[in-house]
C-alpha positions as CSV (number, residue, x, y, z in Angstrom):
1,L,-22.2,16.2,1.3
2,Y,-23.3,16.3,4.9
3,R,-23.4,12.4,4.9
4,Y,-20.1,12.0,3.1
5,R,-17.2,10.3,4.9
6,V,-14.9,12.9,6.6
7,G,-11.3,12.5,5.7
8,D,-11.6,12.0,1.9
9,L,-10.1,14.7,-0.3
10,L,-12.4,15.6,-3.2
11,R,-12.0,17.8,-6.2
12,V,-14.8,19.7,-8.0
13,S,-14.5,18.3,-11.5
14,G,-17.4,20.2,-13.0
15,F,-21.0,21.3,-12.6
16,K,-24.3,19.9,-13.6
17,N,-27.3,22.2,-13.3
18,K,-25.2,24.5,-11.1
19,A,-24.6,21.6,-8.7
20,P,-20.9,20.7,-8.2
21,Q,-19.7,17.3,-9.4
22,F,-17.0,15.8,-7.3
23,Q,-14.1,13.5,-8.1
24,F,-12.5,11.4,-5.3
25,V,-8.7,12.3,-5.0
26,C,-7.5,10.3,-2.0
27,R,-8.0,9.7,1.7
28,K,-6.5,12.3,3.9
29,N,-3.5,11.6,6.0
30,V,-2.9,8.0,4.9
31,V,0.8,7.8,5.3
32,L,3.3,5.0,5.6
33,S,6.5,6.0,7.5
34,I,9.4,4.1,9.1
35,D,12.0,6.8,9.5
36,S,12.1,10.2,7.8
37,D,10.2,8.7,4.8
38,K,6.6,9.6,4.2
39,T,4.5,7.7,1.6
40,D,1.0,9.0,0.9
41,E,-1.9,7.1,-0.6
42,V,-1.5,8.5,-4.1
43,E,2.2,7.5,-4.2
44,L,1.5,4.1,-2.8
45,Q,-1.3,3.5,-5.3
46,N,0.9,4.5,-8.3
47,A,3.7,2.2,-7.0
48,V,1.3,-0.7,-6.7
49,K,-0.1,0.1,-10.2
50,N,3.4,-0.1,-11.6
51,A,4.1,-3.5,-9.9
52,V,0.9,-5.3,-10.9
53,H,2.0,-5.3,-14.5
54,H,4.3,-8.2,-13.6
55,L,1.2,-10.3,-12.9
56,E,-0.4,-9.8,-16.3
57,P,1.4,-12.7,-18.1
58,F,0.0,-15.0,-15.4
59,D,-3.6,-13.9,-16.0
60,A,-3.6,-12.5,-12.4
61,T,-5.0,-9.2,-11.1
62,L,-4.9,-7.5,-7.8
63,A,-8.4,-7.8,-6.2
64,E,-7.6,-5.6,-3.2
65,Y,-4.7,-4.4,-1.0
66,T,-3.7,-2.6,2.1
67,S,-0.4,-1.7,3.8
68,H,1.3,-1.4,7.1
69,A,4.5,0.1,8.4
70,D,5.9,-2.8,10.4
71,T,8.3,-1.5,13.1
72,S,8.3,-4.6,15.3
73,A,11.9,-5.2,14.2
74,I,14.8,-2.9,13.4
75,P,14.9,-1.7,10.7
76,G,11.2,-1.4,10.1
77,H,9.8,-2.1,6.7
78,Y,6.6,-1.6,4.6
79,V,4.3,-4.6,4.3
80,L,1.6,-4.8,1.6
81,F,-1.2,-7.4,1.9
82,W,-2.4,-8.4,-1.5
83,E,-5.5,-10.5,-2.4
84,L,-5.3,-11.8,-6.0
85,K,-7.7,-13.0,-8.6
86,H,-5.9,-15.4,-10.9
87,G,-6.4,-18.4,-13.1
88,A,-4.6,-21.8,-13.0
89,T,-1.2,-20.5,-14.0
90,P,1.1,-20.6,-11.0
91,I,3.0,-17.4,-10.3
92,P,6.7,-18.0,-9.6
93,P,8.1,-16.4,-6.4
94,C,10.5,-14.3,-8.4
95,I,7.6,-12.4,-9.9
96,F,6.4,-11.3,-6.5
97,E,10.0,-10.3,-5.6
98,D,10.0,-8.2,-8.9
99,C,6.7,-6.6,-7.7
100,C,8.4,-5.7,-4.4
101,L,11.4,-4.1,-6.1
102,T,9.2,-2.3,-8.6
103,I,7.2,-0.7,-5.7
104,E,10.3,0.3,-4.0
105,E,11.8,1.9,-7.1
106,S,8.5,3.8,-7.6
107,L,8.6,5.4,-4.1
108,N,10.2,8.7,-3.4
109,S,14.0,9.4,-3.0
110,V,13.8,9.8,0.8
111,Y,12.4,6.2,1.1
112,R,15.1,4.9,-1.3
113,Q,17.8,6.7,0.6
114,G,16.6,5.1,3.8
115,R,16.8,1.7,2.1
116,V,20.1,2.1,0.3
117,S,22.3,4.6,2.1
118,D,21.0,5.0,5.7
119,K,19.9,1.3,6.0
120,S,17.0,2.7,8.2
121,I,14.3,0.9,6.2
122,G,14.2,-2.9,5.6
123,P,13.2,-4.6,2.3
124,L,9.5,-4.2,1.3
125,E,7.4,-7.2,1.9
126,I,4.3,-8.4,0.0
127,K,2.1,-10.9,1.8
128,I,-0.4,-12.8,-0.3
129,V,-3.6,-13.4,1.6
130,E,-6.4,-15.9,1.1
131,A,-9.4,-15.1,-1.1
132,G,-12.1,-13.4,0.9
133,T,-9.7,-11.7,3.4
134,F,-10.8,-8.2,2.5
135,D,-14.5,-9.3,2.9
136,K,-13.5,-10.4,6.4
137,L,-11.8,-7.0,7.0
138,M,-15.1,-5.3,5.9
139,D,-17.1,-7.6,8.2
140,Y,-14.8,-6.6,11.1
141,A,-15.3,-2.9,10.3
142,L,-19.1,-3.3,10.0
143,S,-19.3,-5.2,13.3
144,N,-17.5,-2.3,14.9
145,G,-19.9,0.3,13.7
146,A,-18.7,1.3,10.2
147,S,-21.4,2.1,7.7
148,I,-21.8,-0.3,4.7
149,N,-22.6,2.7,2.5
150,Q,-19.4,4.5,3.4
151,Y,-16.9,1.6,3.9
152,K,-13.8,1.7,1.8
153,T,-10.9,-0.7,2.2
154,P,-8.2,1.2,4.2
155,R,-5.0,1.6,2.3
156,C,-3.0,1.8,5.4
157,V,-3.7,-0.1,8.7
158,K,-2.3,0.5,12.1
159,F,-4.9,-1.1,14.4
160,K,-3.4,-4.3,15.9
161,P,-6.6,-6.5,15.6
162,I,-6.8,-5.7,11.9
163,I,-3.1,-6.5,11.4
164,E,-3.6,-9.7,13.3
165,L,-6.6,-10.6,11.1
166,L,-4.6,-10.0,7.9
167,N,-1.6,-11.9,9.2
168,S,-3.8,-14.9,10.1
169,R,-4.8,-15.2,6.4
170,V,-1.3,-15.0,4.8
171,L,-0.6,-17.7,2.3
172,S,2.9,-16.6,1.3
173,S,5.3,-13.8,1.8
174,Y,8.0,-12.2,-0.4
175,F,10.7,-9.6,0.1
176,S,12.4,-7.2,-2.2
177,P,15.5,-9.1,-3.4
178,K,17.8,-6.1,-3.5
179,C,17.9,-2.4,-2.8
180,P,16.1,0.0,-5.2
181,K,18.1,2.4,-7.4
182,W,19.1,5.5,-5.6
183,A,21.9,8.1,-6.1
184,P,22.8,11.0,-3.8
185,G,21.3,14.3,-5.0
186,H,20.6,17.8,-4.0
187,K,17.3,17.0,-2.2
188,Q,18.6,14.2,0.0
189,W,18.4,14.4,3.8
190,N,21.8,15.0,5.2
191,N,22.5,14.1,8.8
192,H,26.3,14.8,8.6
193,N,26.3,18.6,9.1
């Protein structure tokens, strides 16, 4: 693995002729965070997977996505950039709003507390981008020295030129229509000691 991309977490899933077989687990240290919330790649991926089921009746699938913790306004909020593959059936805005809410309800209780109780996190936003946007993102990475053999779409972006590229290709934008479900529990963060 001397040429393998540093920063990926791998699991030995078995052996073949005494050589280890690896399974990709996730990228290391990919975290979205606005306040005390921390969302890693696996949690984000599972939340997105839950949400894309809303697209199935419209013969649409998620081609690619990335995310960004937008703190340019207070409160900050999570932004997901989605590139879709879909047929001729138009997708109503309320479906994308349902996707936003499904993602939020799939995230951890610290995130949901920040949204519901603390009001320290704003509504999640999905931005639908033009077809080919993630090809442009790859072209940008390759033009800046990334290897074509090791390039993977980043699941979280922080670099301003990449965010500007993504924002320049947005077709539409949708926000979570209401707060996710959350109830105080034993594991909540308590700032009122």
